[in-house]
C-alpha positions as CSV (number, residue, x, y, z in Angstrom):
1,M,0.0,-0.2,0.3
2,M,1.2,3.6,-0.8
3,P,0.9,6.8,1.4
4,R,-0.8,9.3,-1.5
5,E,-0.2,13.0,-0.4
6,V,-3.9,14.6,-0.2
7,E,-3.1,18.3,-1.7
8,D,-4.3,20.8,1.1
9,W,-7.3,23.1,-0.9
10,G,-7.3,25.4,1.6
11,P,-5.9,28.9,1.5
12,S,-1.7,29.9,1.5
13,P,-0.6,31.3,4.9
14,E,-0.1,34.5,2.7
15,Q,-3.2,34.3,1.3
16,R,-5.0,34.0,4.9
17,Y,-2.8,36.9,5.6
18,Q,-3.7,38.8,2.8
19,Q,-7.2,38.3,3.9
20,S,-7.3,39.3,7.6
21,E,-5.8,42.2,6.6
22,M,-8.3,43.3,3.5
23,A,-10.8,42.5,6.5
24,G,-9.3,44.7,8.8
25,I,-8.6,47.6,5.8
26,L,-12.4,47.2,4.5
27,S,-13.4,46.8,8.4
28,E,-12.1,50.5,9.1
29,A,-13.2,52.7,6.1
30,I,-16.4,51.3,7.6
31,G,-16.0,52.7,10.9
32,E,-15.3,55.8,9.6
33,L,-18.6,56.3,7.8
34,D,-20.8,58.9,9.5
35,P,-23.1,56.6,11.7
36,Q,-26.1,57.3,9.2
37,F,-24.4,55.8,6.3
38,R,-22.8,52.9,8.4
39,T,-26.0,51.9,9.9
40,V,-27.8,51.6,5.9
41,F,-24.8,49.8,4.2
42,Q,-24.4,47.2,7.8
43,L,-28.2,46.4,7.5
44,R,-28.1,46.2,3.7
45,D,-25.0,45.2,2.2
46,I,-23.7,43.2,5.1
47,E,-27.2,41.8,6.9
48,E,-28.2,41.7,3.3
49,L,-31.7,43.1,4.4
50,S,-34.2,44.6,1.6
51,T,-34.8,48.0,1.1
52,E,-38.4,47.7,2.2
53,E,-37.1,46.0,5.8
54,T,-33.8,48.3,6.5
55,A,-36.4,51.5,6.0
56,E,-39.1,50.0,8.2
57,A,-36.2,49.3,11.1
58,L,-34.6,52.6,10.5
59,D,-38.3,54.3,9.9
60,L,-37.0,56.1,7.0
61,S,-38.2,56.2,3.4
62,V,-36.8,54.1,0.6
63,P,-35.4,56.6,-0.9
64,A,-33.9,57.8,1.9
65,V,-32.2,54.3,2.5
66,K,-30.7,54.5,-1.6
67,S,-29.5,58.0,-1.2
68,R,-27.6,57.6,2.0
69,L,-26.8,53.4,0.7
70,L,-25.6,55.2,-2.5
71,R,-23.5,57.6,-0.7
72,A,-21.9,55.3,1.7
73,R,-20.5,52.9,-1.3
74,L,-19.4,56.2,-2.5
75,K,-17.7,57.0,1.0
76,L,-16.0,53.8,0.6
77,R,-14.8,53.8,-2.5
78,E,-13.2,57.6,-2.3
79,K,-11.1,55.5,0.9
80,L,-10.6,51.9,-0.4
81,N,-9.6,53.8,-3.9
82,S,-7.3,56.3,-2.4
83,F,-5.7,53.2,0.1
84,F,-4.5,51.0,-2.9
85,R,-3.8,53.6,-5.3
86,Q,-1.7,54.9,-1.8
87,G,0.3,51.3,-2.0
88,E,1.3,50.7,-5.4
89,K,3.4,53.9,-5.3
90,L,5.1,51.8,-2.6
């Protein structure tokens, strides 16, 4: 009987480190959002509530939820873009 090597399909230590760094960067960027934008972003994009459920939970109109979500996403994009552009220069 010959022993077989089983290949590990999990992430490598480097990949795990990159994932944890990315999670930290994203978490920090979300934490820097204004509370009104952060709450809507967390409910819609992280908790995956519908727009209507989010509006009901926060006692807002559906258009207000959509507006705040758009602003939150744009602010996150701006923060993350500037971070990654800075990383490219190094």
